[in-house]
Structure formats: C-alpha cells, structure tokens
C-alpha atoms as one frame of an Amber mdcrd trajectory, in Angstrom:
protein
 -24.696  23.523 -11.549 -25.086  20.720  -8.967 -26.710  18.421 -11.534 -23.742
  18.684 -13.900 -21.282  18.102 -11.026 -23.170  14.865  -9.948 -23.201  13.689
 -13.650 -19.514  14.419 -13.890 -18.822  12.525 -10.653 -20.843   9.545 -11.919
 -19.081   9.578 -15.243 -15.695   9.681 -13.484 -16.570   6.752 -11.223 -17.918
   4.651 -14.155 -14.702   5.438 -16.073 -12.452   4.450 -13.153 -14.394   1.337
 -12.584 -14.130   0.141 -16.169 -10.462   0.985 -16.250  -9.860  -1.102 -12.999
 -12.005  -3.984 -14.257  -9.241  -4.542 -16.897  -6.463  -4.758 -14.205  -5.032
  -8.251 -13.845  -5.798 -10.184 -10.690  -2.330 -10.183  -9.249  -2.222  -6.422
  -9.249  -5.603  -6.258  -7.579  -4.261  -8.498  -4.806  -1.325  -6.176  -4.246
  -3.715  -3.251  -4.205  -5.752  -4.936  -1.575  -2.658  -5.523   0.513  -1.711
  -1.814   0.301  -5.199  -0.770   1.290  -5.053  -3.167   4.301  -1.718  -1.773
   5.425  -2.965   1.827   5.153  -6.183   1.037   7.034  -4.074  -0.665   9.734
  -1.916   2.396  10.046  -5.007   4.567  10.310  -6.565   2.327  13.026  -3.284
   2.581  14.960  -3.410   6.420  14.821  -7.113   6.382  15.883  -6.366   3.941
  18.744  -3.397   6.151  19.902  -5.638   9.159  19.852  -8.253   7.447  21.944
  -6.137   5.523  24.370  -2.880   7.311  24.519   0.663   6.742  23.325   2.423
   5.641  26.536   4.994   3.406  24.857   5.463   5.910  22.053   8.301   3.830
  20.435   5.801   0.866  20.088   3.313   3.024  18.360   5.874   4.543  16.111
   7.209   1.094  15.249   3.791  -0.177  14.256   3.042   2.850  12.261   6.328
   2.721  10.426   5.876  -0.867   9.840   2.476  -0.403   8.149   3.590   2.617
   6.037   6.927   1.015   5.083   5.098  -2.168   4.077   2.630  -0.188   2.004
   5.358   1.725   0.212   7.303  -1.443  -0.593   4.099  -3.040  -1.845   3.559
  -0.085  -4.203   7.032  -0.379  -5.471   6.437  -4.095  -5.990   3.242  -3.369
  -7.910   5.137  -0.878 -10.145   7.779  -3.568 -10.971   5.220  -6.327 -11.661
   2.958  -4.205 -13.903   3.188  -5.462 -17.398   2.289  -2.096 -18.833   5.296
  -0.444 -17.205   8.097  -0.263 -19.804  10.705   0.705 -17.389  10.910  -2.720
 -15.694  10.144  -4.853 -18.699  13.484  -6.820 -18.318  12.859  -7.461 -14.681
  11.434 -10.949 -13.888   8.452 -11.070 -11.592  10.332 -13.584  -9.385  13.173
 -11.159  -8.996  10.753  -8.313  -8.076   9.103 -10.574  -5.441  12.509 -11.563
  -4.058  13.422  -7.852  -3.731  10.131  -7.166  -2.036  10.684  -9.991   0.516
  14.239  -8.934   1.235  13.309  -5.368   1.755  10.492  -6.301   4.034  12.848
  -8.479   6.003  15.282  -5.649   6.470  12.433  -3.154   7.273  11.035  -5.474
   9.957  14.458  -6.177  11.446  15.025  -2.358  11.814  11.520  -2.013  13.338
  12.134  -4.853  15.828  15.410  -3.254  16.803  13.591   0.119  17.342  11.096
  -1.534  19.636  13.845  -2.046  22.147
C-alpha cells in the first residue's frame, strides 16, 4: 500500500512539474512574488509569536499588507494569463495599471491604519 502511494505521489509531482514548465516566464515571476509575500506574512506571524505583539496595529498592518498584496498579485496573474478566456479583451498594460492602483490604495489604507 505504501509503495503505490509513493508512486502516485511521484507521478503527481512529475505531472505538476511538466505542466508548470510550460508556464510563461511572466506568470512565473508573478508566482514568485506571491510566494514571497506569503512567506513574509508567515515570518511576521512567527516573529510575533516569539517576540510578542506590543504594537499590535503595526503587526496587523504588516500582515494585511502582505496578504493584500498577495491577493492583488493573484488577481493580476489571472488577468494576464493568456489561457483565461474571461479577460481576453483586457490589455496586460491595463491589468498592470489596475494592479498598481489597487496596491497604492491598499498601502495608503495600511499607512493610515498604522497611526
């Protein structure tokens, strides 16, 4: 039973690797940005757990900034993906401008929340 599970896991990993190898470079860069934002949020949570959360609004601002940026980047990735038929009429420049504008608004709110 354990042998077939290991083989299934290896087949799944090979399948995912081959599918991701066909992904365009610009989408891989966006994926890397999302992973960086999520790891930064996780690092902040671990740091808060170890050191404490005295200025809690600062911790919350940093965490919401990372998570909000990751969510906006995922939305940007969905809009830029050529295989997505829902946004076929949307120019990549327009999607990037929306991403930048939403990030600007998000970080203005975060700065206001900091105090």
